C-alpha positions as CSV (number, residue, x, y, z in Angstrom):
1,X,0.0,-0.3,0.5
2,X,1.3,3.6,-1.1
3,X,1.8,5.9,1.9
4,X,-0.3,9.5,0.2
5,X,1.8,12.3,0.2
6,X,0.5,15.9,0.1
7,X,1.2,19.6,-0.3
8,X,0.7,22.9,1.6
9,X,0.3,25.6,-2.1
10,X,0.1,29.5,-1.3
11,X,-1.6,31.7,-3.7
12,X,-1.4,35.2,-1.9
13,X,-4.4,34.7,-1.2
14,X,-5.2,36.4,2.0
15,X,-8.8,35.8,4.5
16,X,-11.7,38.4,4.4
17,X,-10.8,40.3,7.0
18,X,-7.0,40.2,7.3
19,X,-4.3,43.4,7.2
20,X,-2.6,42.5,3.4
21,X,1.1,44.3,5.5
22,X,-0.1,42.2,8.8
23,X,-0.3,39.7,6.7
24,X,3.4,39.8,4.8
25,X,5.2,40.5,8.5
26,X,2.8,37.2,10.0
27,X,4.3,34.5,7.5
28,X,7.9,36.5,7.5
29,X,8.0,35.6,10.9
30,X,6.5,31.9,10.1
31,X,9.5,31.1,7.3
32,X,12.4,33.3,9.4
33,X,12.2,35.5,6.4
34,X,14.5,39.6,7.1
35,X,13.0,42.1,4.7
36,X,16.0,43.8,4.6
37,X,17.9,41.1,3.1
38,X,16.7,41.5,-1.1
39,X,16.7,37.6,-0.4
40,X,14.3,37.5,1.3
41,X,12.4,40.2,0.2
42,X,12.1,38.8,-3.2
43,X,11.0,35.2,-1.0
44,X,8.3,37.3,-0.1
45,X,7.1,39.1,-2.7
46,X,6.9,35.3,-5.4
47,X,4.7,33.8,-1.9
48,X,2.3,36.8,-2.9
49,X,2.9,36.9,-6.9
50,X,-0.9,35.3,-7.4
51,X,1.3,31.4,-8.6
52,X,1.3,28.8,-6.9
53,X,4.0,28.3,-4.3
54,X,4.8,24.8,-2.8
55,X,5.1,25.8,0.9
56,X,6.1,22.2,2.2
57,X,5.8,18.6,-0.5
58,X,5.5,15.2,0.8
59,X,4.0,15.3,4.0
60,X,0.9,13.7,6.1
61,X,-1.6,14.3,6.0
62,X,-1.3,16.0,9.8
63,X,1.4,17.8,8.8
64,X,0.1,19.8,6.2
65,X,-2.8,20.7,8.0
66,X,-0.7,22.3,10.9
67,X,1.2,24.2,8.2
68,X,-2.7,25.1,7.0
69,X,-3.5,26.3,10.3
70,X,-0.3,28.1,10.7
71,X,-1.1,30.5,7.6
72,X,-4.4,30.8,8.6
73,X,-3.5,32.1,11.8
74,X,-1.0,35.1,10.4
75,X,-4.5,35.8,8.4
76,X,-3.4,33.6,4.5
77,X,-5.5,31.5,3.1
78,X,-3.4,28.3,2.0
79,X,-4.6,24.8,0.2
80,X,-4.1,21.0,0.3
81,X,-3.4,18.9,-2.2
82,X,-2.1,15.1,-2.8
83,X,1.1,15.3,-4.4
84,X,1.6,12.8,-7.8
85,X,3.4,9.8,-7.6
86,X,6.6,9.7,-8.3
87,X,6.7,7.6,-11.2
88,X,4.2,10.2,-13.0
89,X,7.0,12.5,-11.6
90,X,9.7,10.9,-12.6
91,X,7.7,11.2,-17.0
92,X,7.6,13.8,-16.9
93,X,11.3,15.4,-16.4
94,X,12.7,15.8,-19.4
95,X,14.8,11.9,-20.0
96,X,18.8,12.6,-19.7
97,X,20.3,11.4,-23.3
98,X,23.9,9.0,-23.6
99,X,26.6,12.1,-23.8
100,X,27.3,10.4,-26.5
101,X,26.6,8.0,-29.1
102,X,30.0,6.1,-29.7
103,X,32.3,6.1,-27.0
104,X,35.7,7.1,-28.1
105,X,38.1,4.9,-26.5
106,X,41.4,7.7,-28.0
107,X,40.6,9.5,-24.9
108,X,41.4,7.5,-22.3
109,X,45.0,7.3,-21.3
110,X,47.7,5.1,-20.0
111,X,47.6,4.4,-16.5
112,X,50.6,7.0,-15.1
113,X,50.7,5.0,-12.1
114,X,52.8,2.7,-13.6
115,X,54.8,4.5,-14.8
116,X,58.4,4.6,-13.3
117,X,59.0,7.8,-11.7
118,X,61.8,10.7,-12.4
119,X,62.1,10.8,-8.6
120,X,65.1,8.9,-6.7
121,X,62.2,8.5,-4.2
122,X,59.8,7.2,-6.5
123,X,59.5,3.6,-5.2
124,X,59.1,2.0,-8.9
125,X,62.0,3.1,-9.8
126,X,64.1,0.1,-7.4
């Protein structure tokens, strides 16, 4: 029996009575983001862009509900979805082809460690 995995998705939606600035501050605290840092500010803007942002993936139902509840406490609206099975995602990924169709044996160098060295301390100079 396969274990069902869930993910929490946030689209930047706010609860009806929530203040947008307070929600952004709450989300920053929830995810330990510092708005003074440019990279953290970019993450916050991406969260409130209106696109689907996966907050957390491969969770149990209880863990996903815990994340959803924490987001709703700061005034955000999130959804819980089933995570697609790994086999389905694997098929969707770009398939990597063989780098070379024919192996070029001329590019393989012999093992240089078997050759005798130039130094007197080399163990092969006996």
